C-alpha positions in Angstrom: -12.5 -23.3 -10.3 -12.0 -25.5 -13.3 -10.0 -28.6 -12.6 -8.2 -30.4 -15.4 -5.6 -33.2 -15.3 -2.1 -32.2 -16.3 -2.2 -34.9 -19.0 -5.2 -33.3 -20.6 -3.9 -29.8 -20.1 -0.9 -30.4 -22.3 -2.8 -30.3 -25.5 -4.9 -27.3 -24.3 -2.3 -25.2 -22.6 -2.6 -22.2 -24.9 -6.4 -22.0 -24.5 -6.1 -22.6 -20.7 -3.6 -19.8 -20.3 -5.8 -17.4 -22.3 -8.8 -18.3 -20.2 -6.9 -17.6 -17.0 -5.2 -14.4 -18.3 -8.2 -12.8 -20.0 -11.2 -14.4 -18.4 -9.8 -14.1 -14.8 -10.7 -17.8 -14.5 -8.7 -19.9 -12.1 -7.7 -23.3 -13.5 -6.4 -26.0 -11.3 -4.0 -28.5 -12.9 -4.3 -31.9 -11.1 -1.9 -34.7 -10.8 -3.5 -38.0 -9.8 -6.6 -36.1 -8.6 -4.7 -33.6 -6.4 -4.2 -30.0 -7.3 -0.6 -29.5 -8.4 -0.7 -26.0 -9.8 -3.0 -23.1 -10.5 -3.2 -21.0 -13.6 -4.4 -17.5 -12.7 -4.3 -14.0 -14.2 -1.3 -11.9 -13.2 -3.9 -9.3 -12.1 -5.3 -11.7 -9.5 -1.9 -12.0 -8.0 -1.3 -8.2 -8.1 -4.7 -7.7 -6.4 -3.9 -10.2 -3.7 -0.4 -8.6 -3.1 -2.1 -5.1 -2.8 -4.7 -6.4 -0.4 -2.0 -8.0 1.8 0.1 -4.8 1.8 -3.0 -2.7 2.9 -3.9 -5.3 5.6 -0.3 -5.3 6.8 -0.2 -1.5 7.0 -3.5 -1.4 8.9 -2.3 -4.0 11.3 1.0 -2.1 12.0 -1.0 1.1 12.4 -3.3 -0.5 14.9 -0.3 -1.9 16.8 1.4 1.4 16.7 4.4 -0.1 15.0 4.2 1.7 11.7 7.4 3.4 10.7 7.2 7.2 10.5 6.8 8.6 7.0 9.2 10.8 5.1 8.5 14.6 5.4 7.3 16.2 2.1 10.3 18.5 2.1 12.7 15.5 2.2 10.7 13.8 -0.7 11.0 17.0 -2.7 14.7 17.3 -2.0 15.3 13.6 -3.0 13.4 14.1 -6.2 15.2 17.4 -7.0 12.0 19.4 -6.7 13.2 21.8 -4.1 11.6 25.2 -4.5 14.0 27.9 -5.7 
């Protein structure tokens, strides 16, 4: 992870954002030596959210607390795909 003071990042913000967005590099913006914010690619956040959703589903399945699914016939009805 690249660390850069906020004061230095001001003049390089465009470049830093591109590095985070396209290079999947995490850039830590520091304030008085402490990490104040992170620049990360939106894809990194989406990947983390997906992983959390899968882990939550697996946990609920293991605990037996998963909600029942919707029967395929109901899905088709809701989507207007009922067989004629």
